[in-house]
N, C-alpha and C positions, 0 to 999 in steps of 0.2 A: 504492500499501500504505499504509494505515495502523496505528498499535498504540495500547494502550490496557490501563493494567491494573489501575487502582484507579479507584472514582468516591467514594473515601473523602474526608472534609472535611481528613484529617489526612495528608500526602502529604509525605514524606521522599525526596530523590533526590540521586546524587551527581554531579557532573560530574570528568571525571578527565582531566589531559595530562599524555602522555609528554616528561619534560624530564632534561637532564643531572644533577640531582641526583636522580632517579628518576622520581616519580609525583607531580603536585602533585594536590589533590583539594579540590574545594569543596563543602560540605552546603549544601542547602536543605531548609530545613520550610514545605510553602504556599507557596513561593513568594521563598519573603524569606532571604536571606544567614543561615546559621546557625555557619560553624566551618569553616576553612581548615586542610590538614594537610600535611609531605610523609611521603611512604613511600618506603621501599626498595624495596616488590614489591607489583605490582596485589592480591595476594589479600587486604592488610591492607584492604584498602577494599570488597574485592567479598565479602568474608568477614564484614564486618559486620552485624549484625542489623540492623534498621530499614530500611533502605535499600530502597526499592521498587523503582528503575530506577540502575544505575548505568550512563553513557554515558560513553566515554572516545574520548579522541583516539587510537585507533588503531585500523590495519588489524583486522578480524575478520572474517575466513570465508576462504581459499584456493582456488582454484582447478586443475585436474589440469595444467592445460597452455595453457588464452586469459589476455587479460588481462580483469580485473573489471571489471565495465559500468557503475559507479558512478565509479570513478577514470576512465574513460573520458567520462562525462556532466557530472560535478560542474567541472568547468573554464570549460565553457561558462557556467556561472550566477555563475560569481564575477569578469567582465573582467577588469581589470589585479590580480587576485589571484588569477588560474586558474592560477599556475607553484607553487602552497602545494600542491598537490595533484601527487601523484605517483605512476605508475603501478606496483601491487605483483605483481608474478612470481606462478609458480604456485609449488605448494607446494614440487616437488620443490630450486627455486631459492632459495627464503626458507630451505628445510634445509640449505643448502651453507655451510659456516663460511667457507671461503675465498676473497676476493674475486675473486680471481685464474678460479677454479673456478667461480665461483655467476657470473660477468659472462658467459665463455665459453658456460656453458647457458642464460641466457637468450637471449643473441645467437643460440644454435643452436636454443632454441625460437619466439622472438617476432619475429625479424630485429632485435632491439634491442637494445645493450647495458644495461649496472645504473650508476648512478654512486656513489658512494664513499658519500655521503649518505643514500641509502637501502639500501645492505646495512648501514650503520651501527645502522640499526633495525629488524634480522631478531629480533635476542637481545629485544626487545620487543614485538616482532609473536607470535613463537613463545612468549612468558611467557604474552599474552592468550588466545593459541589454547590452548596447555593450560588454562586454566580455562575459558574456553568450551568446550570439548569434554568437561570436565567435566560438562555439564549447568548453566552458569552462563543461564539461560535470562531474567536481568534486565540483562544487560549486550549492549551498544546500541551501533553503533560512530557516530562524529558527527564534524563535522570544523567547528573552530570558524570558521572565515573561512565556510561557508555560515549557520552558526546567527546570524554578526554581519551577515552578508548580509540574512540573511530580514528580523531583528531590523528593521533599516536600510526594508529594500523595496527595495534597490538594490545593488549592488556596490561595495564600500569603494573609496575613492580612495586614503587613504594608506596604508602599511603600517604592519606592529605595533609594529616596533620604533622607530618614528618619534614625535615628540611628540602631530604630530598626528594620527597613526593610534589613542594611546593615548590622549586624550583623546576621541577621539571613540567608544572602544569601551568607556572610561569613562561617556561618556553614554548611551549604547545601553543598556548594563546598567541604569542608573539608572532612565532612563524604563519599565524592563518591571519595576520593584522590587528590581532586583537592589542595592545599597549596600554594597559591598567598603569595612569600614574602615579606619582609616590605619594599627592597628597588626593584622598580624595574627601576633603572636605568631613561635615557631617557623620556620613556614610561611613569615613574612615574606622569608626567605633565598631564596626563590626568584625568579626573572628575571619582572617586571613580566608582559610579557607571558603567561611562563608561567599566572600568576595569571588573566588575564584570560580566556585561552581556557578555562582549567577553570572558570572561572564562565561562559563560553558555554556549556560543553557539558551544565552543570548546569540551564543555562535551557532547554536541547531537551531534558533528561532528564524535565523536568516537565511540557515539551507533550508528550511522548512517554507519560507517568504521567495525565495529562488525557485521553489519546485524539484531541489536537491535532498531533500530527507529522506530516510528511510523510516516504517514502523516498523516496531517488534510485537504482536506479530504482523505476519505481512496479511494474511487474511482476519477479516475482523472481528470481532469478537464485541457485540454491542450490549448495553445496559439497557434499563429497562425503559429510558425514553426514545432507545433506538440510536442515541451517540455512539461511536467507536470507541474501544477501552484499548488503548496503545502506547507505547512511551517511543518517541521519536529519538532521532540523533542525526 
């Protein structure tokens, strides 16, 4: 499955990473860094006029019962970084606020329990889900490790919080024409890996806009509203 939204010379896109401080957003214009900002709410990014594609590192699209196919397939592409992908359970589980109840429901439906780390992301997943279901067709799901793996042509050896890992990711972005400035202003309060992840998401957003991106899975898995569930790169 491929996607493309524009043939215009002027292409403005945003990559977003869910982080502890909210949402880290990096904007590209014609594939080059334009600015970065930290937002409290994802809607602050998706509602901004001008951006043709917004690619976000958060699960988009929930199933009624089964696992999402993309979460089962992407880890095999990441090699030593495969643990960075977690399986997103059904909507009923994600909408359960209490961890113990969500864990029990997930185990009942899938035979597999739920980590607290995954459960902690549920509010952000639901925040993105509300925007998607409201008709935000320019919103796409990405996974930065898959984006970096695509840039590199092979799985990355070093984790994103290590010195080697961050320098490698900086270099991959620079090779693609995305040069991050030394001073990001207020956005510079974000963790380094969150900035790098948002920039990688923006790189994938640019590929989507130019109809160069691929999805995993290639064959469509649809949510209850008929929208595709896929991770783009």
